C-alpha positions, 0 to 999 in steps of 0.5 A, a space after each residue: 471608655 475605650 480610646 476612639 483616636 490613637 496618636 501617631 506615637 501610639 500608632 508606632 508603639 502598637 505596630 512597630 512601624 517608626 513614626 518617620 515611616 508613618 509620616 512617609 505613609 501619609 505623604 505616599 497617600 491612602 495606599 500606603 497609610 490609614 486614614 488620619 486626622 489633624 488636630 491642631 498640630 497633632 496627628 490622630 488615626 480612628 481606632 476603626 480606620 486603624 483596624 480596617 487598613 491592618 485588616 486589608 494588608 497583604 499577607 504572605 506565607 513566605 518572602 517568596 510569596 511577597 517577592 513573586 506574587 504567590 
């Protein structure tokens, strides 16, 4: 059975983004972070939401593209 919820730790391991950065993204809001849910004291992300969030991240061919919007 495939997991449908991924913990904050698992998302950190999957993406290489630190847990602290994921927490900051949640604080900053939906522009930065995938949608999440809180069950008890723990944070979980839907696999579908993570896939959508990753899919919608901007892509660049070089650092100049990012810096100058190219």
